[in-house]
C-alpha positions as a printed NumPy array, in Angstrom:
array([[  0.07 ,  -0.103,  -0.141],
       [  1.467,   3.456,  -1.123],
       [  0.467,   6.801,  -0.275],
       [  2.531,  10.056,   0.263],
       [  1.071,  13.015,   2.001],
       [ -0.469,  15.544,   0.194],
       [  1.293,  18.404,   1.342],
       [  5.06 ,  18.234,   0.149],
       [  6.393,  20.922,   2.793],
       [  5.312,  24.509,   4.661],
       [  7.821,  28.   ,   3.736],
       [  6.391,  30.975,   5.458],
       [  3.361,  29.318,   7.248],
       [  2.422,  28.155,   3.473],
       [  1.692,  24.522,   2.595],
       [  3.274,  23.469,  -0.834],
       [  1.394,  20.35 ,  -2.364],
       [  2.977,  17.735,  -4.203],
       [  0.224,  18.447,  -6.719],
       [  0.833,  21.765,  -7.576],
       [  4.871,  20.637,  -7.496],
       [  4.06 ,  17.865, -10.246],
       [  2.148,  20.37 , -12.263],
       [  4.575,  22.627, -11.891],
       [  7.155,  20.108, -13.364],
       [  4.612,  18.634, -16.057],
       [  4.515,  22.666, -17.476],
       [  8.417,  23.149, -17.064],
       [  9.1  ,  19.642, -18.91 ],
       [  6.75 ,  20.662, -21.865],
       [  7.607,  24.3  , -21.998],
       [ 11.245,  22.906, -22.893],
       [  9.827,  20.542, -25.259],
       [  7.876,  23.242, -26.765],
       [ 11.157,  25.288, -27.306],
       [ 12.805,  22.295, -28.968],
       [ 10.336,  21.671, -30.876],
       [  9.896,  25.827, -32.283],
       [ 13.895,  25.975, -32.769],
       [ 13.727,  22.926, -34.929],
       [ 10.925,  24.188, -36.829],
       [ 12.777,  27.311, -37.412],
       [ 11.22 ,  29.68 , -34.837],
       [ 13.09 ,  31.703, -32.097],
       [ 12.332,  30.688, -28.058],
       [ 10.765,  33.36 , -27.251],
       [  7.366,  32.395, -29.63 ],
       [  6.915,  29.313, -26.943],
       [  7.138,  31.393, -23.937],
       [  4.886,  34.673, -25.488],
       [  2.747,  32.241, -25.636],
       [  2.523,  30.817, -22.362],
       [  1.899,  33.979, -21.017],
       [ -1.221,  34.064, -22.521],
       [ -1.88 ,  30.223, -22.477],
       [ -0.966,  29.502, -18.96 ],
       [ -4.048,  31.519, -17.505],
       [ -6.545,  31.092, -20.148],
       [ -5.816,  27.255, -19.539],
       [ -6.001,  26.898, -15.957],
       [ -9.685,  29.422, -15.736],
       [-10.592,  26.662, -18.342],
       [-10.05 ,  24.006, -17.069],
       [-11.281,  24.314, -13.548],
       [-14.831,  25.884, -15.171],
       [-14.911,  23.264, -17.195],
       [-14.821,  21.103, -14.441],
       [-16.608,  23.291, -11.628],
       [-19.348,  23.15 , -14.034],
       [-19.788,  19.492, -14.423],
       [-18.663,  18.103, -11.077],
       [-21.248,  16.019,  -9.171],
       [-20.634,  14.499,  -5.598],
       [-22.303,  10.826,  -4.328],
       [-25.923,  12.409,  -4.461],
       [-25.638,  13.596,  -7.717],
       [-26.138,  17.728,  -7.097],
       [-22.999,  20.17 ,  -7.743],
       [-20.742,  20.541,  -4.462],
       [-19.041,  23.999,  -5.525],
       [-22.717,  25.297,  -6.06 ],
       [-23.207,  24.528,  -2.131],
       [-19.592,  25.72 ,  -1.208],
       [-18.445,  28.413,  -3.732],
       [-15.326,  28.754,  -2.223],
       [-13.735,  26.03 ,  -2.905],
       [-14.233,  26.796,  -6.686],
       [-10.704,  28.466,  -6.499],
       [ -8.965,  25.511,  -4.453],
       [ -7.115,  23.843,  -7.533],
       [ -4.578,  23.068,  -5.054],
       [ -7.18 ,  19.463,  -4.156],
       [ -7.183,  18.551,  -7.659],
       [ -9.751,  19.366, -10.033],
       [ -8.765,  20.774, -13.453],
       [-10.19 ,  19.174, -16.491],
       [ -7.776,  18.397, -19.33 ],
       [-10.778,  19.234, -21.778],
       [-11.006,  22.789, -20.689],
       [ -7.56 ,  22.955, -21.153],
       [ -6.807,  21.71 , -24.977],
       [ -9.782,  24.53 , -25.548],
       [ -8.04 ,  27.152, -23.577],
       [ -4.625,  25.866, -25.867],
       [ -6.913,  26.759, -29.07 ],
       [ -8.203,  29.938, -28.145],
       [ -4.896,  31.322, -26.959],
       [ -3.338,  29.989, -30.262],
       [ -5.878,  31.867, -31.854],
       [ -5.183,  35.405, -29.829],
       [ -1.325,  34.688, -30.616],
       [ -2.183,  34.877, -34.166],
       [ -4.08 ,  37.931, -34.36 ],
       [ -1.005,  39.737, -32.814],
       [  1.857,  37.708, -34.575],
       [  0.085,  36.376, -37.609],
       [  1.866,  32.474, -36.627],
       [ -0.692,  30.564, -37.702],
       [ -2.505,  28.398, -35.237],
       [ -2.09 ,  25.136, -36.401],
       [  1.611,  25.199, -36.626],
       [  1.304,  26.42 , -32.752],
       [ -0.599,  23.817, -32.01 ],
       [  1.611,  21.625, -33.685],
       [  4.396,  22.62 , -31.886],
       [  2.564,  22.305, -28.561],
       [  0.832,  18.59 , -28.93 ],
       [  3.754,  16.673, -28.141],
       [  4.692,  19.021, -25.102],
       [  0.76 ,  18.882, -23.949],
       [  0.633,  15.221, -23.978],
       [  3.901,  14.411, -22.083],
       [  2.823,  16.931, -19.818],
       [ -0.51 ,  15.213, -19.257],
       [  1.574,  11.83 , -18.503],
       [  3.37 ,  13.744, -15.734],
       [  0.157,  15.687, -14.37 ],
       [ -1.503,  12.061, -13.825],
       [  1.057,  11.468, -10.794],
       [ -0.537,  14.691,  -9.237],
       [ -4.073,  12.433,  -9.211],
       [ -2.046,   9.363,  -7.571],
       [ -0.548,  12.199,  -4.629],
       [ -4.099,  13.342,  -3.829],
       [ -6.247,   9.853,  -4.784],
       [ -8.313,  10.835,  -7.068],
       [ -8.837,   9.577, -11.048],
       [ -8.991,   5.823,  -9.752],
       [-11.487,   3.426, -10.972],
       [-14.083,   0.845,  -9.631],
       [-12.987,  -1.208,  -6.614],
       [-11.38 ,  -4.323,  -7.399],
       [-12.203,  -7.298,  -5.011],
       [ -9.891, -10.008,  -6.683],
       [ -6.87 , -10.199,  -4.632],
       [ -4.449, -11.352,  -7.284],
       [ -5.058,  -7.889,  -8.756],
       [ -4.569,  -5.94 ,  -5.61 ],
       [ -1.129,  -4.539,  -6.643],
       [  0.096,  -1.344,  -7.938],
       [  0.127,  -0.189, -10.497],
       [ -2.567,  -2.848, -11.731],
       [ -4.607,  -0.903,  -8.627],
       [ -4.388,   1.397,  -6.193],
       [ -4.897,   1.649,  -2.561],
       [ -7.811,   4.354,  -1.349],
       [ -7.47 ,   5.422,   2.217],
       [-10.45 ,   7.016,   1.989],
       [-12.351,   3.529,   1.746],
       [ -9.24 ,   1.419,   2.697],
       [-10.015,  -0.296,  -0.83 ],
       [ -8.314,  -1.033,  -4.056],
       [ -9.08 ,   0.035,  -6.906],
       [ -8.212,   0.493, -10.842],
       [ -5.249,   2.658, -11.151],
       [ -6.975,   4.819, -14.164],
       [ -4.51 ,   7.409, -13.57 ],
       [ -1.409,   5.075, -14.453],
       [ -2.96 ,   3.725, -17.646],
       [ -3.733,   7.079, -18.571],
       [  0.154,   8.091, -17.771],
       [  1.188,   5.009, -19.907],
       [ -1.059,   5.819, -22.489],
       [ -0.274,   9.556, -23.152],
       [  3.88 ,   8.28 , -22.604],
       [  2.715,   6.422, -25.606],
       [  1.32 ,   9.216, -27.611],
       [  4.097,  10.84 , -26.85 ],
       [  6.39 ,   8.66 , -28.657],
       [  4.026,   8.401, -31.782],
       [  4.135,  12.192, -32.194],
       [  7.637,  12.374, -31.674],
       [  8.035,   9.923, -34.533],
       [  5.487,  11.68 , -36.759],
       [  6.614,  14.82 , -36.263],
       [  8.959,  15.253, -39.6  ],
       [  6.597,  12.894, -41.62 ],
       [  3.658,  14.557, -41.376],
       [  3.621,  17.583, -43.797],
       [  0.144,  18.914, -43.036],
       [ -0.514,  22.039, -40.391],
       [ -2.412,  20.891, -37.692],
       [ -1.234,  17.569, -38.694],
       [  0.281,  16.625, -35.479],
       [ -2.179,  18.267, -33.179],
       [ -5.552,  16.409, -35.057],
       [ -2.892,  12.713, -34.578],
       [ -3.037,  14.209, -30.67 ],
       [ -6.877,  14.471, -30.575],
       [ -7.203,  11.303, -32.294],
       [ -5.174,   9.116, -29.916],
       [ -5.454,  10.618, -26.74 ],
       [ -9.468,  10.298, -27.768],
       [ -9.247,   6.925, -28.41 ],
       [ -7.551,   6.427, -25.124],
       [ -9.5  ,   8.651, -22.858],
       [-13.003,   6.986, -24.694],
       [-11.36 ,   3.082, -23.485],
       [ -9.962,   4.172, -20.23 ],
       [-12.942,   6.531, -18.763],
       [-15.245,   4.074, -18.371],
       [-13.424,   2.812, -15.438],
       [-13.585,   6.236, -13.435],
       [-15.519,   6.602, -10.776],
       [-15.37 ,  10.738, -10.886],
       [-16.505,  10.741, -14.467],
       [-18.175,  14.381, -15.288],
       [-21.602,  12.926, -16.436],
       [-23.608,  14.163, -19.427],
       [-26.7  ,  12.166, -18.98 ],
       [-27.233,   9.984, -15.948],
       [-24.614,   8.994, -13.267],
       [-24.233,   6.501, -10.852],
       [-25.125,   7.158,  -6.564],
       [-22.397,   5.964,  -4.247],
       [-23.883,   2.848,  -3.641],
       [-23.842,   1.603,  -7.569],
       [-20.204,   2.801,  -7.508],
       [-19.273,  -0.046,  -4.665],
       [-20.94 ,  -2.781,  -6.447],
       [-20.296,  -1.901,  -9.863],
       [-19.242,  -4.758, -12.029],
       [-16.96 ,  -4.315, -15.082],
       [-18.968,  -5.354, -18.359],
       [-18.205,  -5.09 , -21.656],
       [-21.592,  -2.892, -21.593],
       [-20.021,   0.435, -20.093],
       [-18.254,   1.232, -23.54 ],
       [-21.698,   1.58 , -24.801],
       [-23.072,   4.151, -22.285],
       [-25.232,   0.938, -20.735],
       [-24.815,   3.365, -17.064],
       [-25.269,   6.784, -18.428],
       [-23.37 ,   9.075, -20.953],
       [-19.649,  10.209, -19.658],
       [-18.437,  13.97 , -20.935],
       [-15.568,  12.713, -21.65 ],
       [-16.324,   9.896, -23.62 ],
       [-18.501,  12.381, -25.788],
       [-15.368,  14.642, -26.322],
       [-13.21 ,  11.516, -26.767],
       [-15.548,  10.901, -30.068],
       [-15.824,  13.899, -31.38 ],
       [-12.243,  14.764, -30.809],
       [-11.846,  10.93 , -32.64 ],
       [-14.133,  11.629, -35.87 ],
       [-12.712,  15.374, -35.78 ],
       [ -9.039,  15.029, -36.302],
       [ -9.97 ,  12.36 , -38.87 ],
       [-12.033,  14.818, -40.975],
       [ -9.374,  17.11 , -40.342],
       [ -6.911,  14.607, -41.704],
       [ -8.897,  13.484, -44.813],
       [ -9.563,  16.474, -45.555],
       [ -6.331,  18.465, -45.541],
       [ -4.751,  15.529, -46.85 ],
       [ -6.635,  15.837, -50.226],
       [ -6.081,  19.848, -50.406],
       [ -2.389,  19.188, -50.509],
       [ -1.997,  22.897, -49.616],
       [  1.633,  24.122, -49.254],
       [  3.035,  25.14 , -45.343],
       [  3.889,  28.914, -45.773],
       [  7.467,  29.524, -44.426],
       [  6.883,  32.108, -41.52 ],
       [  8.489,  35.769, -41.912],
       [  8.306,  37.694, -38.703],
       [  9.928,  38.44 , -35.542],
       [  9.964,  35.257, -34.337],
       [ 11.97 ,  34.003, -37.472],
       [ 15.44 ,  32.143, -36.24 ],
       [ 16.948,  33.085, -39.14 ],
       [ 16.399,  37.092, -38.196],
       [ 19.204,  39.014, -36.314],
       [ 18.113,  40.764, -33.212],
       [ 18.37 ,  44.176, -35.075],
       [ 15.77 ,  42.95 , -37.53 ],
       [ 13.551,  41.252, -34.805],
       [ 13.934,  45.171, -33.389],
       [ 12.913,  46.713, -36.563],
       [  9.96 ,  44.392, -37.189],
       [  8.942,  45.291, -33.657],
       [  8.886,  48.694, -34.021],
       [  7.179,  48.721, -37.498],
       [  4.172,  46.029, -36.056],
       [  1.417,  47.739, -36.964],
       [  2.135,  48.684, -40.484],
       [  3.167,  45.206, -41.162],
       [ -0.278,  44.195, -39.508],
       [ -2.03 ,  46.628, -41.499],
       [ -0.121,  46.043, -45.089],
       [ -1.148,  42.032, -43.682],
       [ -4.888,  43.067, -43.904],
       [ -4.59 ,  45.413, -46.555],
       [ -3.099,  41.962, -49.014],
       [ -5.876,  39.712, -47.514],
       [ -8.404,  42.227, -48.064],
       [ -7.551,  42.617, -51.844],
       [ -7.189,  38.37 , -52.268],
       [-11.031,  38.453, -51.007],
       [-11.727,  41.284, -53.27 ],
       [-10.2  ,  39.43 , -56.354],
       [-12.345,  36.081, -54.789],
       [-15.438,  38.227, -55.338],
       [-14.716,  39.266, -58.523],
       [-14.084,  35.96 , -59.82 ],
       [-17.385,  34.725, -58.18 ],
       [-18.783,  37.575, -59.834],
       [-18.127,  36.639, -63.232],
       [-18.791,  32.814, -62.437],
       [-22.388,  34.509, -61.639],
       [-22.703,  36.612, -64.636],
       [-21.368,  33.412, -66.843],
       [-24.565,  31.821, -65.352],
       [-26.888,  34.795, -66.383],
       [-25.457,  34.46 , -69.843],
       [-26.229,  30.341, -69.974],
       [-29.794,  30.905, -68.637],
       [-30.459,  34.007, -70.918],
       [-28.94 ,  31.3  , -74.303],
       [-31.545,  28.544, -72.316],
       [-34.569,  30.932, -72.266],
       [-34.257,  32.266, -76.357],
       [-33.718,  28.857, -77.26 ],
       [-37.295,  27.725, -74.956],
       [-38.716,  30.945, -76.904],
       [-37.845,  29.855, -80.227],
       [-39.273,  26.773, -79.945],
       [-42.634,  28.199, -78.624],
       [-42.754,  30.07 , -81.349],
       [-42.576,  27.319, -83.267],
       [-45.234,  24.99 , -81.576],
       [-47.391,  28.04 , -82.43 ],
       [-46.931,  28.215, -86.32 ],
       [-47.811,  24.4  , -86.397],
       [-50.934,  25.128, -84.503],
       [-52.148,  27.739, -86.973],
       [-51.325,  25.821, -89.865],
       [-53.371,  22.54 , -88.006],
       [-56.456,  24.915, -87.422],
       [-56.582,  25.748, -91.014],
       [-56.189,  22.067, -92.159],
       [-58.816,  21.109, -89.203],
       [-61.585,  23.944, -90.647],
       [-63.791,  22.025, -92.996],
       [-67.694,  22.614, -93.702],
       [-70.119,  19.804, -93.327],
       [-69.963,  18.504, -96.971],
       [-66.881,  17.086, -97.149],
       [-65.998,  13.694, -97.299],
       [-65.045,  11.294, -94.585],
       [-61.76 ,  11.446, -95.949],
       [-60.861,  14.757, -95.553],
       [-62.636,  14.707, -92.162],
       [-60.481,  11.876, -90.835],
       [-57.79 ,  14.446, -92.14 ],
       [-59.215,  17.198, -90.253],
       [-59.382,  15.144, -86.885],
       [-55.899,  13.807, -86.964],
       [-55.419,  17.673, -87.625],
       [-56.851,  18.682, -84.57 ],
       [-55.422,  15.923, -82.546],
       [-51.999,  17.406, -83.416],
       [-53.151,  20.834, -82.4  ],
       [-54.367,  19.552, -78.612],
       [-50.613,  17.474, -78.835],
       [-48.964,  20.754, -79.842],
       [-50.647,  22.905, -77.319],
       [-49.525,  20.2  , -74.536],
       [-46.407,  20.996, -75.651],
       [-46.862,  24.856, -75.88 ],
       [-47.679,  24.766, -72.149],
       [-44.72 ,  22.459, -71.388],
       [-42.471,  24.776, -73.442],
       [-43.958,  27.847, -71.17 ],
       [-43.64 ,  26.192, -68.045],
       [-40.244,  25.748, -68.767],
       [-39.262,  29.429, -69.639],
       [-41.119,  30.344, -66.726],
       [-38.79 ,  28.391, -64.602],
       [-35.424,  29.225, -67.016],
       [-36.849,  33.153, -66.525],
       [-36.859,  32.482, -62.613],
       [-33.394,  31.156, -62.468],
       [-32.497,  34.012, -64.974],
       [-33.382,  36.423, -62.155],
       [-32.13 ,  34.041, -59.436],
       [-28.471,  34.532, -61.279],
       [-28.975,  37.886, -62.305],
       [-29.917,  38.681, -58.399],
       [-26.383,  36.671, -57.532],
       [-24.663,  38.304, -59.282],
       [-25.299,  41.788, -58.458],
       [-24.667,  40.607, -54.68 ],
       [-21.268,  39.239, -55.867],
       [-20.195,  42.526, -57.275],
       [-21.551,  44.087, -54.575],
       [-19.569,  42.24 , -52.06 ],
       [-16.545,  42.693, -54.361],
       [-16.839,  46.831, -54.616],
       [-17.138,  46.839, -50.799],
       [-14.228,  44.199, -50.438],
       [-12.311,  46.326, -53.502],
       [-12.859,  49.436, -50.488],
       [-12.088,  47.676, -47.426],
       [ -9.027,  46.864, -49.461],
       [ -8.03 ,  50.816, -50.669],
       [ -8.732,  51.62 , -46.898],
       [ -6.598,  48.893, -45.156],
       [ -4.003,  49.972, -48.114],
       [ -4.602,  53.777, -47.037],
       [ -4.044,  52.842, -43.383],
       [ -1.121,  50.973, -43.75 ],
       [  0.767,  54.022, -45.995],
       [ -0.546,  56.191, -42.91 ],
       [  1.104,  53.27 , -40.443],
       [  4.382,  53.525, -42.904],
       [  4.606,  57.03 , -42.412],
       [  4.436,  57.486, -39.216],
       [  7.173,  54.709, -38.878],
       [  9.268,  56.9  , -41.203],
       [  8.653,  59.781, -38.846],
       [  9.341,  58.107, -36.049],
       [ 12.116,  56.92 , -36.812],
       [ 13.154,  60.423, -38.439],
       [ 12.836,  61.724, -35.038],
       [ 15.064,  59.035, -33.709],
       [ 17.595,  59.74 , -35.936],
       [ 17.187,  63.528, -34.9  ],
       [ 17.262,  63.329, -31.213],
       [ 20.708,  60.664, -32.052],
       [ 22.111,  63.27 , -33.656],
       [ 21.754,  65.964, -31.088],
       [ 22.369,  63.766, -28.534],
       [ 25.735,  63.23 , -29.731],
       [ 26.754,  66.872, -30.074]])
């Protein structure tokens, strides 16, 4: 029976918990590996450190919020609504990894807006670090005696790491924290092998979502502390639970982690399939985090950051205007085709009407007409009826074509309007970029003058 005191030591009257130490160590390992991977991809080490300043608070907050929102006690009620003061007590455990992953993606989007480093690139850099940090962090669950599984009554299986002894109920349980830790190490190894082979931006992160999702989906049903979406179990049900194959088919309720795991697995597969089919070339990053730049060049880029962002936005707006122009041209082509169809249908209608007039003339016979002439008149009348049916169909076709033509014209007008709007926006962005460039030049001139004055 292995157990460790939750408090590692005390300093200045403050208890330092093992959970916090382990999480901090996991974070440190993750950052170091992230820096190494960023450098391998041609980035300066600052790209990881700057992202961490944004990501750490967001990830911790969302991981805690996710856990607190879905937490349940033995009675099926949320304990944090009864005791709100415990919401901030993260040293007692209770961080949901899915909240942290969502936080990482959110932080990457914010980082992209500031630095133009692609979200997929940052997530690829972070994926191996994230999964190995999770593997280490699971040992914080061991110290806190949490994230364990159902009771193991078979004495032959009551040994660590197959099982873990929980002091709260003096029983052996599945060591699910250990299973996940080992699985995460295996996922880390796979990602490290694949990082040089996958040529899709965001591909390594997608593999992380895929493999981590598979492991979590399998391990989660063994746990007793799952966050539930539908259903759930009482303390008595948990104590008497029998492990059956049906656990993996939601026969005891729907666990949030299993649902999210399925979403991750399917989303990752879909992303990899779509991006593989696109075969898009990976753009080379050019910016303040480019490892090839000298400190002077980085300083100059930072000084002209506003100008560069404005230029980037102007270029994107111009590209969008061009794309809308192309769509407008395509809509014009559809209008031309619809008009051609309408003209063709109109000609057919005119032909039918002329044939009807001829048939009507032939059908006009007086009472003295012979039987042969009456038969001819009858046939002519039948032909008239058939031609009238065809005429009605032709008219319906023309109406439909007219409707399509009107829709195509409306679409073309909308596309043209959007293209003009986008073009105007691009011009405004370009004007803003020029203004920023002028401001940068003025600042540079002013700095040069100040330098000259200082030398005098």
